[in-house]
Backbone as numpy.savetxt, mean C-alpha at the origin, in Angstrom:
# Nx Ny Nz CAx CAy CAz Cx Cy Cz
-32.56 1.32 -5.82 -31.94 1.73 -4.60 -31.15 3.01 -4.77
-31.35 4.00 -3.91 -30.58 5.25 -4.02 -29.18 5.06 -3.70
-28.32 6.08 -4.12 -26.93 5.98 -3.73 -26.74 5.98 -2.25
-27.57 6.75 -1.55 -27.45 6.79 -0.05 -27.73 5.46 0.63
-28.70 4.74 0.04 -29.12 3.49 0.68 -28.25 2.28 0.21
-27.52 2.42 -0.90 -26.73 1.36 -1.37 -25.56 1.05 -0.41
-25.35 -0.22 -0.04 -24.21 -0.51 0.87 -22.88 -0.16 0.20
-21.95 0.38 1.00 -20.68 0.79 0.56 -19.70 -0.29 0.86
-19.13 -0.90 -0.15 -18.19 -2.04 0.09 -16.81 -1.57 -0.29
-15.85 -2.12 0.52 -14.42 -1.71 0.41 -13.62 -2.88 0.01
-12.73 -2.66 -0.98 -11.79 -3.68 -1.41 -10.34 -3.04 -1.28
-9.36 -3.97 -1.18 -7.99 -3.60 -1.08 -7.26 -4.20 -2.25
-6.41 -3.41 -2.95 -5.54 -3.94 -4.00 -4.10 -3.92 -3.44
-3.38 -5.01 -3.42 -2.08 -5.10 -2.88 -1.11 -5.50 -4.08
-0.39 -4.55 -4.64 0.59 -4.89 -5.69 1.77 -5.63 -5.02
2.02 -6.84 -5.46 3.07 -7.67 -4.79 3.92 -8.31 -5.79
4.12 -7.63 -6.97 4.88 -8.24 -8.10 6.29 -7.78 -8.12
6.75 -6.93 -7.22 8.15 -6.45 -7.27 9.14 -7.41 -6.73
10.37 -7.17 -7.15 11.47 -8.08 -6.71 12.10 -7.63 -5.46
12.12 -6.35 -5.08 12.67 -5.93 -3.86 14.19 -6.10 -3.80
14.94 -5.59 -4.79 16.31 -5.85 -4.90 17.15 -5.32 -3.73
16.64 -4.23 -3.07 17.44 -3.70 -1.93 17.50 -4.58 -0.71
16.53 -5.61 -0.64 16.68 -6.56 0.39 17.67 -7.66 0.11
18.26 -7.63 -1.09 19.26 -8.65 -1.38 18.65 -9.79 -2.24
19.45 -10.72 -2.67 19.03 -11.76 -3.54 18.09 -12.73 -2.79
17.19 -13.42 -3.53 16.26 -14.34 -2.90 14.90 -14.19 -3.56
13.90 -14.65 -2.76 12.47 -14.58 -3.22 12.06 -13.11 -3.42
10.94 -12.96 -4.15 10.37 -11.64 -4.22 10.06 -11.05 -2.91
10.21 -9.73 -2.77 10.14 -9.08 -1.40 8.87 -9.52 -0.65
7.77 -9.57 -1.28 6.49 -9.87 -0.63 6.44 -11.27 -0.09
7.35 -12.15 -0.56 7.32 -13.52 -0.10 8.42 -13.82 0.91
9.22 -12.74 1.26 10.24 -12.96 2.25 9.59 -13.32 3.59
10.19 -14.11 4.43 9.60 -14.53 5.67 9.83 -13.47 6.75
8.83 -13.24 7.51 8.81 -12.31 8.66 8.24 -13.12 9.80
9.10 -13.45 10.81 8.64 -14.31 11.94 8.06 -15.61 11.44
8.70 -16.13 10.29 8.33 -17.41 9.77 7.09 -17.44 8.81
6.53 -16.23 8.60 5.43 -16.07 7.74 5.69 -15.07 6.64
5.36 -15.33 5.40 5.66 -14.32 4.38 5.13 -12.96 4.66
5.76 -11.95 4.29 5.38 -10.56 4.52 3.98 -10.32 3.90
3.74 -10.95 2.75 2.50 -10.78 2.03 1.32 -11.22 2.91
1.49 -12.38 3.62 0.38 -12.88 4.45 0.16 -11.81 5.60
1.23 -11.33 6.24 1.08 -10.29 7.29 0.29 -9.13 6.73
0.59 -8.63 5.50 -0.04 -7.51 4.92 -1.53 -7.82 4.61
-1.82 -8.92 4.06 -3.22 -9.31 3.84 -3.98 -9.37 5.06
-3.43 -9.98 6.11 -4.17 -10.08 7.39 -4.38 -8.70 7.98
-3.38 -7.78 7.84 -3.58 -6.43 8.33 -4.79 -5.76 7.70
-4.93 -5.96 6.40 -6.05 -5.33 5.71 -7.36 -6.09 6.12
-7.35 -7.36 6.15 -8.51 -8.14 6.49 -9.00 -7.97 7.97
-8.06 -7.43 8.81 -8.50 -7.16 10.16 -9.55 -6.09 10.28
-9.71 -5.23 9.27 -10.75 -4.31 9.28 -12.04 -4.94 8.89
-13.02 -4.71 9.67 -14.37 -5.36 9.42 -15.00 -4.69 8.15
-14.50 -3.53 7.75 -15.05 -2.87 6.57 -14.59 -3.44 5.23
-13.46 -4.22 5.32 -12.85 -4.74 4.09 -13.55 -6.09 3.75
-14.13 -6.16 2.57 -14.80 -7.41 2.18 -14.05 -8.21 1.10
-12.97 -7.55 0.43 -12.23 -8.25 -0.55 -10.81 -7.73 -0.67
-9.87 -8.62 -0.74 -8.47 -8.26 -1.00 -7.99 -8.91 -2.29
-7.49 -7.97 -3.16 -6.98 -8.44 -4.46 -5.50 -8.35 -4.43
-4.82 -9.48 -4.54 -3.31 -9.53 -4.57 -2.87 -9.59 -6.00
-2.03 -8.66 -6.33 -1.42 -8.65 -7.73 -0.09 -9.29 -7.65
0.06 -10.46 -8.18 1.24 -11.31 -7.96 2.20 -11.17 -9.13
3.42 -11.61 -8.97 4.32 -11.72 -10.13 3.68 -12.57 -11.24
3.78 -12.19 -12.47 3.07 -12.92 -13.56 3.38 -14.42 -13.56
4.64 -14.76 -13.19 5.06 -16.14 -13.24 4.82 -16.86 -11.92
4.28 -16.08 -10.88 4.14 -16.65 -9.59 2.77 -16.56 -9.04
1.77 -16.31 -9.91 0.38 -16.21 -9.43 -0.19 -17.43 -8.73
0.13 -18.63 -9.29 -0.34 -19.88 -8.68 0.31 -20.08 -7.36
1.62 -19.75 -7.23 2.33 -19.93 -5.94 1.67 -19.00 -4.86
1.39 -17.77 -5.24 0.80 -16.85 -4.31 -0.63 -17.33 -3.93
-1.37 -17.79 -4.87 -2.71 -18.29 -4.50 -2.61 -19.51 -3.56
-1.68 -20.40 -3.81 -1.55 -21.55 -2.88 -1.08 -21.05 -1.45
-0.28 -20.03 -1.49 0.20 -19.47 -0.23 -1.01 -18.92 0.57
-1.89 -18.18 -0.09 -3.03 -17.59 0.62 -4.02 -18.68 1.00
-4.18 -19.73 0.19 -5.01 -20.89 0.62 -4.56 -21.60 1.91
-3.18 -21.55 2.06 -2.58 -22.20 3.24 -2.59 -21.51 4.50
-2.96 -20.26 4.48 -3.00 -19.46 5.72 -4.37 -18.90 6.00
-4.68 -18.97 7.32 -6.08 -18.58 7.73 -6.28 -17.12 7.59
-7.42 -16.74 7.03 -7.87 -15.33 6.84 -9.27 -15.30 7.37
-9.73 -14.11 7.83 -11.17 -13.98 8.30 -12.13 -14.46 7.24
-13.14 -15.21 7.71 -14.16 -15.75 6.74 -14.92 -14.59 6.02
-15.02 -13.45 6.65 -15.81 -12.38 6.06 -15.08 -11.79 4.87
-13.79 -12.02 4.73 -13.00 -11.32 3.65 -12.63 -12.40 2.57
-13.07 -12.05 1.36 -12.69 -12.82 0.16 -11.41 -12.36 -0.37
-10.76 -13.14 -1.25 -9.54 -12.68 -1.87 -9.45 -13.21 -3.31
-8.75 -12.47 -4.13 -8.43 -12.85 -5.54 -6.92 -12.72 -5.77
-6.36 -13.48 -6.60 -5.01 -13.31 -7.05 -5.00 -13.08 -8.56
-4.39 -12.02 -9.00 -4.32 -11.76 -10.48 -2.86 -11.52 -10.85
-2.45 -11.88 -12.03 -1.08 -11.61 -12.44 -0.80 -10.13 -12.66
0.36 -9.69 -12.25 0.70 -8.24 -12.33 1.37 -7.88 -13.65
1.77 -6.62 -13.80 2.38 -6.04 -14.95 3.86 -5.82 -14.76
4.42 -5.00 -15.63 5.83 -4.70 -15.62 6.16 -3.58 -14.54
5.20 -2.77 -14.19 5.40 -1.73 -13.24 4.34 -1.77 -12.24
4.59 -1.02 -11.09 3.57 -0.96 -10.02 2.30 -0.36 -10.53
2.39 0.71 -11.35 1.18 1.42 -11.83 0.39 0.43 -12.67
1.01 -0.34 -13.54 0.33 -1.33 -14.37 -0.31 -2.36 -13.44
0.36 -2.83 -12.46 -0.20 -3.86 -11.62 -1.40 -3.37 -10.81
-1.35 -2.13 -10.33 -2.49 -1.62 -9.65 -3.74 -1.51 -10.59
-3.49 -1.10 -11.80 -4.58 -1.05 -12.79 -5.16 -2.43 -13.05
-4.34 -3.41 -13.08 -4.83 -4.78 -13.34 -5.64 -5.24 -12.11
-5.22 -4.83 -10.89 -5.99 -5.08 -9.74 -7.30 -4.43 -9.72
-7.36 -3.20 -10.17 -8.67 -2.40 -10.29 -9.56 -3.09 -11.37
-9.01 -3.58 -12.44 -9.84 -4.25 -13.44 -10.53 -5.49 -12.88
-9.94 -6.09 -11.88 -10.51 -7.34 -11.32 -11.62 -7.14 -10.31
-11.83 -5.87 -9.96 -12.84 -5.62 -8.87 -14.20 -5.89 -9.38
-15.08 -6.45 -8.61 -16.51 -6.69 -8.99 -17.32 -5.39 -8.80
-18.42 -5.42 -9.40 -19.39 -4.28 -9.20 -19.77 -4.19 -7.69
-20.16 -3.08 -7.26 -20.57 -2.90 -5.88 -19.51 -2.45 -4.91
-18.24 -2.46 -5.44 -17.13 -1.86 -4.60 -17.12 -0.35 -4.89
-17.24 0.42 -3.82 -17.27 1.84 -3.84 -16.00 2.48 -3.33
-15.26 1.86 -2.41 -14.07 2.35 -1.80 -12.96 1.36 -2.11
-11.80 1.89 -2.54 -10.67 1.02 -2.82 -9.51 1.50 -2.08
-8.75 0.59 -1.40 -7.54 0.87 -0.73 -6.44 0.28 -1.62
-5.32 0.95 -1.67 -4.06 0.39 -2.35 -3.02 0.35 -1.23
-2.51 -0.86 -1.05 -1.54 -1.09 0.09 -0.24 -1.80 -0.37
0.86 -1.34 0.17 2.14 -1.93 -0.17 2.27 -3.26 0.59
2.58 -4.32 -0.11 2.83 -5.59 0.57 4.02 -5.47 1.50
4.84 -4.51 1.22 6.10 -4.27 2.12 5.81 -3.52 3.32
4.54 -3.22 3.59 4.15 -2.59 4.92 3.29 -3.58 5.61
3.88 -4.61 6.23 3.09 -5.77 6.72 2.48 -5.47 8.06
2.87 -4.46 8.79 2.47 -4.26 10.21 1.52 -3.07 10.46
0.92 -2.55 9.45 0.05 -1.44 9.68 -1.15 -1.77 10.53
-1.34 -0.97 11.63 -2.42 -1.33 12.56 -3.81 -1.10 11.97
-4.78 -1.89 12.46 -6.15 -1.84 11.90 -6.74 -0.45 12.08
-6.40 0.30 13.16 -6.97 1.65 13.40 -6.63 2.50 12.22
-5.42 2.40 11.67 -5.00 3.24 10.54 -5.87 2.86 9.31
-6.03 1.59 9.06 -6.83 1.18 7.90 -8.26 1.72 8.07
-8.80 1.58 9.27 -10.22 2.06 9.45 -10.28 3.58 9.33
-9.24 4.27 9.76 -9.31 5.82 9.64 -9.35 6.19 8.16
-8.59 5.49 7.29 -8.51 5.80 5.91 -9.91 5.52 5.27
-10.49 4.37 5.58 -11.81 4.07 5.02 -12.82 4.97 5.49
-12.83 5.42 6.73 -13.86 6.28 7.25 -13.69 7.69 6.59
-12.53 8.17 6.31 -12.35 9.45 5.65 -12.91 9.40 4.24
-12.71 8.30 3.51 -13.33 8.15 2.17 -14.81 8.19 2.24
-15.32 7.39 3.19 -16.79 7.25 3.29 -17.40 8.61 3.74
-16.60 9.42 4.35 -17.08 10.75 4.79 -17.05 11.73 3.71
-16.58 11.38 2.48 -16.62 12.27 1.33 -15.31 12.55 0.64
-14.18 12.16 1.24 -12.92 12.47 0.60 -12.75 11.50 -0.53
-12.16 12.01 -1.69 -12.07 11.11 -2.87 -10.65 10.46 -2.84
-9.70 10.99 -2.06 -8.38 10.38 -1.91 -7.85 10.69 -0.53
-7.35 9.65 0.16 -6.83 9.83 1.51 -5.56 9.11 1.65
-4.57 9.70 2.29 -3.35 9.02 2.60 -2.98 9.15 4.09
-2.57 8.09 4.69 -1.97 8.18 6.08 -0.59 8.64 6.00
-0.17 9.50 6.92 1.19 10.06 6.83 1.61 10.55 8.25
2.98 10.64 8.34 3.57 11.09 9.61 4.31 12.32 9.44
4.43 13.24 10.39 5.30 14.37 10.25 6.78 13.91 10.04
7.44 14.73 9.26 8.91 14.39 9.04 9.73 14.86 10.12
10.56 13.98 10.69 11.41 14.26 11.87 12.70 14.89 11.41
13.23 14.54 10.23 14.49 15.03 9.79 14.26 16.31 8.94
15.27 17.16 8.93 15.36 18.25 7.98 15.62 17.68 6.59
14.80 18.18 5.54 14.97 17.63 4.22 15.53 18.70 3.35
16.46 18.23 2.49 17.08 19.14 1.49 16.63 18.73 0.10
16.29 19.67 -0.69 16.08 19.51 -2.16 17.47 19.66 -2.86
17.89 18.79 -3.68 19.27 18.87 -4.32 19.13 18.75 -5.79
20.15 19.22 -6.42 20.31 18.93 -7.91 21.09 17.55 -8.01
20.37 16.58 -8.54 21.06 15.28 -8.61 22.36 15.27 -9.30
23.31 14.48 -8.67 24.70 14.36 -9.24 24.69 13.49 -10.53
25.76 13.75 -11.32 25.85 12.99 -12.56 26.10 11.56 -12.27
26.89 11.23 -11.22 27.18 9.92 -10.88 26.85 9.64 -9.45
26.41 8.38 -9.04 26.15 8.02 -7.66 27.37 8.28 -6.80
27.16 8.94 -5.66 28.23 9.18 -4.71 28.91 10.58 -4.91
28.62 11.20 -6.03 29.24 12.54 -6.21 28.49 13.55 -5.38
29.24 14.65 -4.97 28.54 15.68 -4.16 27.34 16.35 -4.97
26.31 16.65 -4.23 25.13 17.21 -4.84 24.93 18.63 -4.31
24.48 19.55 -5.23 24.20 20.96 -4.83 22.86 21.03 -4.20
22.77 21.67 -3.04 21.48 21.92 -2.36 20.81 23.06 -3.04
19.50 22.86 -3.37 18.68 23.84 -4.10 17.78 24.58 -3.11
17.20 23.80 -2.13 16.24 24.47 -1.20 16.16 23.56 0.05
15.63 24.20 1.11 15.30 23.51 2.34 13.82 23.67 2.63
12.97 22.77 2.28 11.52 22.96 2.50 11.21 23.09 4.00
10.24 23.87 4.39 9.81 23.99 5.78 9.35 22.58 6.27
9.99 22.09 7.30 9.64 20.71 7.81 8.17 20.63 8.29
7.66 21.71 8.77 6.31 21.63 9.27 5.21 21.35 8.24
5.62 21.58 6.96 4.71 21.32 5.88 4.85 20.00 5.26
5.82 19.21 5.65 6.17 17.92 5.07 5.56 16.78 5.80
5.19 15.74 5.05 4.66 14.52 5.60 5.24 13.33 4.89
5.59 12.30 5.68 6.05 11.03 5.04 4.80 10.12 4.89
4.53 9.82 3.58 3.26 9.12 3.29 3.43 7.62 3.42
2.37 6.97 3.91 2.32 5.56 4.03 1.18 4.93 3.22
0.90 3.74 3.45 -0.27 3.05 2.88 -0.96 2.31 4.00
-2.27 1.85 3.87 -3.05 1.97 2.67 -3.48 3.38 2.29
-3.45 3.70 1.00 -4.08 4.92 0.53 -5.51 4.57 0.14
-6.46 5.44 0.38 -7.88 5.06 0.11 -8.48 6.05 -0.89
-9.40 5.51 -1.68 -9.94 6.25 -2.80 -11.42 5.91 -3.05
-12.14 6.94 -3.52 -13.44 6.69 -4.20 -13.04 5.90 -5.45
-13.71 4.79 -5.66 -13.37 3.91 -6.81 -13.34 4.62 -8.07
-14.38 5.37 -8.46 -14.47 5.99 -9.79 -13.30 6.99 -9.97
-12.89 7.69 -8.88 -11.78 8.60 -9.01 -10.53 7.91 -9.31
-10.23 6.79 -8.55 -8.98 6.07 -8.82 -8.94 5.41 -10.25
-10.07 4.88 -10.67 -10.08 4.30 -11.98 -9.88 5.37 -13.03
-10.45 6.51 -12.82 -10.24 7.65 -13.79 -8.79 8.05 -13.83
-8.12 8.07 -12.65 -6.67 8.51 -12.61 -5.87 7.51 -13.41
-6.12 6.19 -13.26 -5.36 5.20 -13.96 -5.63 5.21 -15.49
-6.77 5.63 -15.83 -7.12 5.73 -17.24 -6.64 7.01 -17.91
-6.31 8.01 -17.07 -5.94 9.31 -17.63 -4.45 9.64 -17.54
-3.84 9.22 -16.40 -2.36 9.57 -16.27 -1.55 8.59 -17.01
-0.73 9.02 -17.91 0.05 8.17 -18.80 1.10 7.37 -18.02
1.30 6.22 -18.43 2.36 5.34 -17.90 3.65 5.65 -18.59
4.59 6.25 -17.96 5.84 6.62 -18.52 7.00 6.06 -17.66
8.07 5.56 -18.25 9.20 5.03 -17.55 8.74 3.85 -16.61
9.05 4.06 -15.33 8.66 2.99 -14.36 7.31 3.24 -13.84
6.57 4.28 -14.30 5.22 4.41 -13.86 5.11 5.14 -12.52
3.93 5.43 -12.06 3.74 6.08 -10.80 3.87 5.18 -9.63
4.54 5.67 -8.53 4.69 4.82 -7.39 3.75 5.23 -6.26
3.00 6.25 -6.53 2.02 6.82 -5.53 0.74 7.12 -6.16
-0.32 6.38 -5.81 -1.59 6.47 -6.47 -2.21 7.83 -6.10
-2.00 8.32 -4.96 -2.54 9.65 -4.58 -1.99 10.74 -5.48
-0.68 10.56 -5.88 -0.10 11.55 -6.76 -0.75 11.61 -8.12
-1.23 10.43 -8.53 -2.03 10.32 -9.85 -3.24 11.10 -9.74
-3.94 10.99 -8.58 -5.19 11.66 -8.38 -4.95 13.21 -8.33
-3.81 13.61 -7.70 -3.49 15.01 -7.68 -3.31 15.57 -9.12
-2.83 14.83 -10.04 -2.63 15.23 -11.40 -3.93 15.50 -12.08
-5.04 14.91 -11.52 -6.37 15.14 -12.14 -6.92 16.50 -11.53
-6.24 17.05 -10.58 -6.72 18.28 -9.94 -7.71 17.98 -8.75
-7.87 16.72 -8.39 -8.76 16.33 -7.33 -8.03 16.47 -5.98
-8.76 16.72 -4.89 -8.11 16.99 -3.61 -7.73 15.71 -2.95
-6.59 15.71 -2.28 -6.05 14.59 -1.49 -5.92 15.02 -0.09
-6.43 14.25 0.84 -6.36 14.66 2.31 -5.42 13.61 3.04
-4.91 14.15 4.18 -4.01 13.29 4.98 -4.70 12.94 6.29
-4.56 11.70 6.81 -4.98 11.38 8.08 -3.71 10.83 8.82
-3.76 10.78 10.14 -2.57 10.36 10.90 -2.14 8.87 10.55
-0.85 8.71 10.23 -0.32 7.41 9.99 0.12 6.81 11.32
0.96 5.73 11.21 1.47 5.06 12.44 2.87 4.66 12.22
3.68 4.76 13.28 5.10 4.42 13.11 5.36 2.92 12.81
4.40 2.10 13.06 4.56 0.69 12.77 4.15 0.37 11.29
3.67 1.29 10.57 3.30 1.09 9.23 4.51 1.41 8.30
5.80 1.21 8.77 6.94 1.52 7.95 7.09 0.48 6.85
7.91 0.80 5.82 8.12 0.01 4.69 9.32 -0.82 4.86
9.21 -2.15 4.69 10.33 -3.04 4.82 11.04 -3.04 3.46
12.15 -2.30 3.37 12.94 -2.13 2.14 14.32 -2.71 2.20
14.96 -2.62 3.34 16.30 -3.06 3.51 16.47 -4.08 4.60
17.57 -4.77 4.64 17.75 -5.81 5.76 17.47 -5.35 7.13
17.86 -4.09 7.47 17.70 -3.57 8.79 16.16 -3.50 9.10
15.36 -3.12 8.06 13.93 -3.09 8.30 13.30 -4.40 8.70
13.94 -5.51 8.22 13.44 -6.82 8.64 13.69 -7.05 10.19
14.83 -6.58 10.57 15.13 -6.69 12.03 14.20 -5.89 12.88
13.84 -4.69 12.43 12.90 -3.85 13.14 11.49 -4.54 13.15
11.10 -4.98 11.98 9.77 -5.68 11.92 9.65 -6.85 12.82
10.75 -7.66 12.94 10.74 -8.78 13.82 10.61 -8.32 15.27
11.27 -7.22 15.53 11.16 -6.66 16.92 9.75 -6.21 17.27
9.09 -5.58 16.29 7.71 -5.16 16.49 6.77 -6.37 16.77
7.03 -7.44 15.92 6.18 -8.62 16.16 6.40 -9.32 17.53
7.70 -9.29 17.94 7.99 -9.83 19.22 7.36 -9.05 20.35
7.36 -7.68 20.21 6.69 -6.90 21.23 5.23 -7.13 21.23
4.60 -7.28 20.04 3.15 -7.52 20.00 2.82 -8.84 20.66
3.66 -9.95 20.40 3.35 -11.20 21.01 3.47 -11.08 22.51
4.45 -10.33 23.00 4.60 -10.21 24.47 3.49 -9.44 25.11
3.02 -8.42 24.36 2.00 -7.51 25.00 0.57 -8.07 24.88
0.24 -8.60 23.71 -1.17 -8.96 23.52 -1.35 -10.32 22.80
-0.29 -11.07 22.65 -0.46 -12.45 22.09 -0.72 -12.36 20.52
-0.28 -11.27 19.89 -0.53 -11.19 18.45 0.04 -12.39 17.71
């Protein structure tokens, strides 16, 4: 079968092994409840809502892989979408690599999605997949930056004044979201080539950039925000309440 005739299958890797300390003490961030359902389940359902996604790989905390698998077993997902749970590593970069290692043959497009972005609309997911299938090797959804951004020289201690170094032109800046989409071979090559240092890479598209490969941007969505702090949970609950009122989500 030629490359053109071979079906193009899409999988999603969701690294969900982080603790999420900025949300305060408690369960790992991905397992925090949102409208009574763990954020991770919302994120998996958001990815599975795309008819192009055939597999979701959840990278769980090493000591909590069984708990996460039981959680996924207990919540309804579309029958067309399979899922796997694999133990994660010490860093996000290592966890994504472990998720990539678990992918079966036949997957040509890979999305990497933050479990802490539980409300991304399916149109955004589909737009990323379509851009990869149209030939882009790396795609990120992003929004224009509303605030003026300053580059500073970091202070020696938290809270100390910081010297402004530059003010980048706002028109050229974008706030990046997930899912980020990739040609599988390109992303695997990036993880095999870019060294894991310190806490590792937090942006897979940035790893592809280091290879010299082009990364393109498609429009993101305001509801694909990252739940990082307690106030974000309040906003996420409000979005879900509006969805229920408008269309029975």
